[in-house]
C-alpha positions in Angstrom: 0.0 0.0 -0.2 1.6 3.2 -1.0 0.2 6.1 1.5 1.3 8.8 -1.9 -1.3 7.0 -4.0 -5.6 7.7 -3.0 -6.9 3.9 -2.1 -9.1 4.0 -4.7 -6.7 4.6 -6.9 -4.7 1.3 -6.1 -7.8 -0.4 -5.9 -8.6 0.5 -9.2 -5.0 -1.0 -10.3 -5.5 -3.7 -8.5 -8.5 -4.6 -10.1 -7.1 -4.1 -13.6 -3.9 -6.2 -12.8 -6.6 -9.2 -11.5 -9.3 -8.8 -14.3 -6.3 -8.1 -17.1 -8.1 -5.3 -18.1 -6.9 -1.6 -19.0 -7.2 0.7 -15.5 -9.2 3.4 -18.0 -12.0 0.4 -17.9 -11.8 0.1 -13.8 -14.5 3.1 -13.2 -14.8 4.0 -9.2 -18.1 2.9 -9.1 -17.0 -0.7 -11.0 -18.9 -3.7 -9.4 -19.1 -7.4 -9.7 -20.4 -8.2 -13.4 -20.3 -4.6 -14.7 -16.9 -6.0 -17.2 -17.2 -9.5 -18.9 -14.1 -10.6 -17.5 -15.1 -9.3 -13.5 -17.4 -12.8 -13.3 -17.1 -15.7 -10.4 -13.7 -17.1 -11.3 -12.5 -13.2 -11.9 -14.1 -12.2 -8.5 -11.6 -15.0 -7.0 -8.4 -13.8 -8.8 -9.4 -10.1 -7.6 -9.4 -11.4 -4.0 -6.4 -13.1 -4.4 -4.4 -9.6 -5.5 -6.0 -7.8 -3.0 -4.8 -9.8 0.0 -1.3 -9.6 -2.1 -1.3 -6.3 -2.7 -2.6 -4.8 0.6 -1.8 -7.5 3.1 -4.8 -8.3 4.4 -6.7 -11.5 4.7 -10.6 -12.3 3.1 -12.6 -15.0 4.5 -15.1 -16.6 2.9 -17.9 -14.1 4.4 -15.9 -11.1 3.0 -15.9 -11.8 -0.3 -19.5 -12.1 -0.9 -19.5 -8.4 0.5 -16.7 -7.1 -1.7 -18.7 -6.8 -4.9 -17.4 -3.2 -6.2 -15.1 -0.5 -5.9 -16.4 1.3 -3.3 -17.2 -1.7 -0.9 -13.6 -2.7 -1.5 -12.4 0.7 -0.3 -14.4 0.5 2.8 -13.0 -2.9 3.7 -9.5 -1.9 3.4 -9.9 0.8 5.3 -11.2 -0.3 7.9 -8.5 -3.0 8.3 
């Protein structure tokens, strides 16, 4: 996590990496299903990249709640 870069931008970059999508396709409001790549399999990749990039642990209960950029940002801010 880089304190010099806003969290939303870090999350967008992580999603772009996980979904192998240009960052300009990752809007601040993006949610699961908005892109063909962010399906159930893509969601698991997103969770793994988030754990790796932000040093957090995401449990099974949390996976189903982290379905949008705002939800992911809120979760990371609380960690």
